[in-house]
N, C-alpha and C positions, 0 to 999 in steps of 0.2 A: 072561435078553435084556431083561426088563424094566427093570429097575432101570439098564442101558446106556443103554435110549432116553430113560428120565426124566432122566439127566445130560446126553444129549445136545439133549433138548427145554430144560431150564434154560438151559445153555449159549445156545442159540439163541436164547432169550428175553431173556437179560443183553443179548447181543450186539442184537437189535433195540430193547432199551430204551437203549441206551447209543447209536446211531444215531439215534433220535426225539430223544434229549436234544440231539446234537450238530446234527440238521437244525433243532430247535425255535432253537438258540442263534444257528445260521446266519441264519436268518427274522428274528429279534430284531435283529441286527447289520446286517441289509440294511435291517430297517424304521430303523432309526436313521440309517444313511446315507441313506436315502431322505427320509425327515425333515429331515434336515441339509441337505443337496441342493435341497429345496424353499425351506427358509428362505433358505438362500444365494440361489438364484434370485429371492425375492420382495425380499431386501435390494437397495437401488437403487445401493449406492454400491461400486466396483471397491475392489481391495485395499488397494493405497497410496495414493491419494488419496484413499479413505474416511478411512484411518487419518489423512492430514492434516486433512482438516476437521473430525473428530471432536476431533482434538488441538487445533486452535484454537479450537473452540467450547466445551471443557471449559476451558482457559486463560481465556476471557473470562466464564465463570461465575464462576470461582475467584477470579481480578481483579475481577471485580464485587462478590462477598463482600468481601473484601480491602480495597475503596476507600469498603466504606458502612460499616465499625468505626467508632464513637465513638473519636476518640482520632486516628486516620487521616485521618477529614473533621472538619475544627473547625466547617464548617456545620453547626448544630443541625436544622435544617428536612432537611438529606440524611442524618443517621444512621438505619443501617439503609434505605435507601433503593436498593434492589437496582436499581433501572432506571436511574436515575444513577450509580450506580457501574460498571454493568455499560456504560453508554455511554462513561464515561471509558476502561476498562478495554479496551474495542475499539478507540477512538481512538487509545490509548497501542499496542497490539499490533499494530495495523495502520499503526501511525507515520502518524497521519492529522492529531492536533494539534486536531480539533475538540473543544470543552469547553463542558460545561454550568454550571461550576463554575469559578471562578479559582484557577491553580493556587497560585499565591505566595501567597496569604492565604486562601484556604479549605481546602488539605490542610497536614496538619503535616509537619513534615522525614521521619517516617516515609511518609505517604502519598509525598513526592515521590519517596522512595528506591524506594519500590513500582512508582511511572509510568515511574521510568527505567527499572528493571529490564525490563520491560514492552514499554518501548520497544526494548532493548538482543535483547532474545527475539523481537521481530517483526524487527527487522532482521537478523541472523543466520538466523532462521529455527525455530520451534519445535522440531522435530523432526531439523533438522541440530544443533542443538547437541550431541546426543551424538556426531554424525560428526565435529565439531570438536576436541572432547575427543580423542577415540580418535585423530583423524589428530595433532593436537600432542603425543601420547604414543606415535607410532609403533606404536599397537596394530592389530591384526587388525579390519578392519570385514568384516560377513558382504555379500554379494551383496544381501542384501532392503534394509541398511540405506542401501548403496549406490544403490539404487532408487528409495529414499524421499528422499534427497540430492537426486537429480537431479532428479525431479517436484518438489518442493519450492523449489529453486531455477532450476528452469527450465534446467540446464546442458546442456551439448551431448551427450555419452555418459558411459554407465556407467563405462568406463575412466577417464576423467580427470575426475570429478564430482568425487570427493574431494580429489583437489588442487587442484583450481581453488576448492573452496569453501575447502580450509586458506588459501591464499594471498590469497584476497579476505579471509578473516576479519583475517588479520596485518597485512595491509595497511590496512583500516580501523580497526583498534585503534593501528597507529601513526599514522595520521591525527587519530584523536581524542586520544592523547596529545599531540600536536604542537600541536594546535587547542586543547587545554585549556592548554597554557602561555602562549601569545600572548594566548589568550582573559583568561586572567586579567590580565595586566599592561593588557589593553584595559578591561577592567570597573572596574578597580581605580583608574585614571588619568582614563576618561572619566564625567563629572559626567552627569548624567539630570536631563530638566524634567518636572516634577511636575504641570503642567497644558499642554493644549493650545492651538491659535490661538483657540478660543473658551472659554477660562478652564475646562476640564472639567477635573476631577481624574482622573490615570492610576492612582490607587492603587497606589503603586510601592512594591517593597523593594528601595531602594537600596545597590548594593555598592558606591559609591563612597569610597575610601581605608577601606574596612572588607577586612581582611583574610579571615577565616572566609566572610563574605559571596561575596566576590572568588572566592576558592577555590571553594566549591558551585557558585557561578554559572557557572565555568568549565569545571568537570566535565560539569554538568547540560548546557550548550547545545552544548558539543561533540558530546556523544555524540546529543543532539537533533538537532541539525545535519547532522551528518554521516549520520544515519538517516532524515534527511528527515521528521523526526517535527512539528516545528512548534511542541513544546510550549515553554512558556517559565515562570521563576519570579521574570518582573521587575515586570509591570505588566499590568492589565487590558487590555492595547491591543498586545500583541505588542511589537517593537521600536520603537515609536512616539516612547516619552519620549528615545529617542537620535536623534530625527531632527526637532528644531523649531528654530527659529530662533536661540536663544540656546544650543543643544545640538545639535551635527552629529555625530554619531561614526561616522564615514566609516569608519575604520580599522575600528573593529568589523564594521559593513556589510560591509565587502570581506573578511573572514574567513570570515563566516558564509556569505556566496556562496561562497566557494573550496570551503568544506566542505559543503555540500549537492550542489553540481555535481558533486565526486568522489564522492559518496555515491550520484548518480544514474546513473553509468555503468555499473555492474554487473559481476558476477565473474566473466563469462567477460574482459571489457576488461580488469581488474587480470591475470587469468593470460597474457593475449595480451603486457602488454607486460612480464612478467616475464620471459615465455619471448622475446621480443626483445631484452630487456637483456643474458640471460645469452647467447643465440647471439651476439651483437656482441663480447661478450668472448672467445667461442672462436674469432672470426675466421668464424661462419657466418652464413647467412640464414634467416630465419624469416620467413614472408609472417604476416600479421594474418589471422584469419579472417574469414567474411563476416560472422558476427554483428556485430564488431569495425566493420567497414567501415559497414555499413549505419547500425549505432547511432551512429556519430561523424559520418556525414554529415547524418542526420536532427535528432539532438541539435544541432549547431552551426547548421545553416539555421533551426528553430525559435527559439534561442538568440539569432540577430541579428533574425530574421523578427517575432518576437513587439514586442520592444518600438518596432520601425519602427510597424509597423501600430497601435499603441497611441499614440504620438504625433502620427501621421494623425488618428486618432479623434478625439483631446483639441484638436488646434488647428484641425480642420475643421467644429467642431460650432458651431452658433449662439450657444447659450447660454457663457457664460463658462465655462472648465474649474476643476472644485475644486481638481486638481491641478497647475494653474498659477498659478492666483488663490486660495490658502485664505483664505476669511472677504473675498474682495476683494482682499487683498493680492499684488502682483504679484512672485512668486519669481524670482530669478535664475534665467536658465537652464538654467546648468550643475546648479543644485537639484533642478527640476522634471525634467528628462532622468533625472537620477539614480535619482530617485525611480522614474519608469518603470522602467529598466534594474531595478532591484534588486525592484519588486514582483512584475513580469512573468515575470521569472526565476525569482520565488519562486513564482509560481501554477503551474509546472510539475510542480514535487514538493515543494517546503518548508515551505511556509506561513508562514513568518515577514512580518510586513508593516511598514512603515515611515509608511504612509498608511494612512486607512483605505477600505478597498476600496471603500466606496459613495459616496467622492469621485471616482470614474471616472465618466466618461459609460456610457450605457446599452452604445453600440457595443463601445468600451472593454473593459467588463465579460464581454459577450458573446465579442470574441476570445479575453479569460482565459479563459473556460469551457471554449470549445474546448481552449486549450492546456493545461488541467487533464484535460478527458477522454482526450487522446494520451495523458500523461504524460510519464514517462523510459524507463530503460531494462528489458526483463525481467532477471531475476537480480539487480536494484537492491531499494533501500529503497524505491523509489516505486512509485505505482500508477498507473490510467489501462488504458488499450489497449494500450500500450506503443508506445517509437519503432520497433521491427522491423514488427510489424504494420501498424502505419500507412504504413510504406516497401514493405511487399509489397503490400497493396491497392492503392498509387500506381503501383506497376511492373506490377500486373497488368493496371490499367487505358490504362496506358501501352502495354503487350503488344498491346493487341487494339485501341488507335489505331492503331499500326503493324501488324496484321494477323500478329503472331506466335504461336504455337502453345506457346510456353514464356514460363517470367517469369526470365529473366536479369540478372544484375548482377555487375559487376566481373568478367564473363568465369566466371561459374559460372551454373547453371542451379540454381532454386529448385525442390523437390519440390512437385510438384500438392498432394499431401497438405499441405504447410503453407499453401498459396496458399489452400486452401478451408477450412483452420481459419483464418487469418486474417479472412475475408469472416464467419465465424460468429463469431470475436470481436466484430467490430466491431459486427456486427445486434445480437445477444444484448446488449453492453454499452450501445448506444443504446436497447435496450426494457427494459434494468434502470433506467437515467438517467430515461427519460420515465417509467416506470411510478412511480418513488419520486419524481417532483416532484408527478406526479396523487395518491397517497396521501397526502404532505404537505399538499398545497394542501389536501385533502377534509376529513382527520382534523385539521389546524390550521387550518381556516380562521378561526375566532374570533380567535385569537392575530394572525392577519395581518391582519385586518380593523380589528381594537383598537389595533392598533401606531401608534405616530406614528411617520410615516414622511416624508423629507424632500419627497418629491411622495405627493402622498394618491390616488394611483388604482392600479387592477390590475396595468397594464403594469408600473410600477415594482416592484411587489410579484412579478411574475411573473419578472424579470431577476433579481432575489435570490435567488430560488428556484432560479432553473436556477443560479447560481452556487454556492449551498450543495449543492444535490446532486452536481454536478459536482467541486464540492471534496472529497466526501465520497466520492464513488468514484476520484478520483484522489488519493487520501490527500494532501490538500493542508492542509486546514486552514484555509482562508479563512472569515471567518465576517460575512456580510454583516447578520447579527442579531445582537444581544447576549446575555448569558449568561442574562437573567431572561425574553429571549423565548424561547430556547431550553426554558430551565425550562417554559415554559407550554405548549410542545406537547405533542398529547398523545400518548399512549403508544405508539399504531401507530405514529406519525413516528417516535417514538425507535427502537422497534424497526426499521423501514424503515431507518433512516439506518445503523444497526449492521450489516444485513446488505448494505447498499451498502459501508459500510467494508472489512467485512470481506471481500467479492467482489473487490472493488478491489483488495486488499493480496493477496489470493490468487491472483488472476488469473482470468478467465474461462476460459484453459485448462485449468487442474485444474479449476472447476466443471462443465466440458465432460468431460473423464476422468473425475471421478468416478463418472459414468451411463454410461461406455462400457466394456463387459465384451468379453473374447474372443469370446465365445459369440455375441454380438450381431453381430458381422462376417459379412455376408452372402457366401457361397462361389459365388454366380451372380448373372446380371445379367438384368434382362428387354429386350426389344426397344424400339430408340430410337423416338423419335417427337419432333417438332422441336413447341415452342409456342412463339407469337408473343407478344412482348415488347415494352414500350414504348421 
């Protein structure tokens, strides 16, 4: 009996050892899961928005490195200058157009190609490129990728996100190709001015009657204009060489305007227009979405109201307007009115200018800064708080005045969550712009103090700074400071401006979502208590 008992004891011992090993294995797995969950809870970004933010930051870092390589950047002092390269890369990827170096003379052809690729990446959406390629090839797209596309481009629902992005991409590519063909003839047959009214050189790269230069200029500027990037490879003063007394290239200016207006309407609008056309062919009726209606109305109002307000500001000021009287010479009425229409329209999203932004009065610059802050449509290539956000906030205020309990537009109720998010977007955007102005003012105070301004006082500098920061946030690209002054800014200022451009392009909604996780949502509420407000 003893050997049998020993055998049983051994079996029991083996069984206990196996059980102990299994228990320890489970404990290790639980410990790993607990550690991972802790790290996950500490990680501040949500899964999808976090992926988008990290993707864009990585692209800016890589782009900054590429644009600082000797041979890519021609300027010797900027070789291996990562801050300068990162600033330009951020401006290109965010479709802003603010530059430290002159694109036409201080970047090589390879550098210009890299900038154009970054502009296109920013226009389509960094992570949406994968969706576009798979969609065009009719390949299956995962639910996760669809959520990424919906978040990055700000489209309505997951179901129609891929179709909407595909429609928008094809439409914009078509506009870019068609625009390139027209711009080629514009550049080839339109001469450029080499000097402005005051005799200052524009440092031009002239495509006039030069086939290769006209071809490259047409491709580059068509992509840049449609994507609201504001980059040019023509001069140190945007499109100003095409707007002098002896050279007024109105044909080119009108094409540029049409391209950036179309580019600023947003992907859902293109999709709605396509649905409307298809339905009409089939004899059916399809209504535009609330997004498209609100976007069109606000876009049209700002498009008309902006130039009117600036015209009044220029006409009713005590001093002579430098727009109406450049260098004291009176311009024809149709010339200065068109200058205002072009540049105020551009300040919404594009960044191309035909006059020096500093020539506008302080009142005009302030109006333009507000227009930059508002920006263009969501899901477009433009920045700012976006037209629909502005519309919802306005409608909420209007509802409060009428003592309504909900926000309504075009016989539709706007969800309360949308209304709350809209006000949060406006407040955070205002906070970011104010903070950026304050940081740049303090960090670059020596440059701001030493620079030669038209009016040597603090008020003039502050107005310019407001325009510059709003231009960065609205991803516009208007530059009240020249390249050498921007280069002389402090490192902290440049990093702050990069962040402002980055947030302006990505949208406050995405930066809000990036820090919102499902587990942070409360499943309970507290008792209400009224608080006296102003």
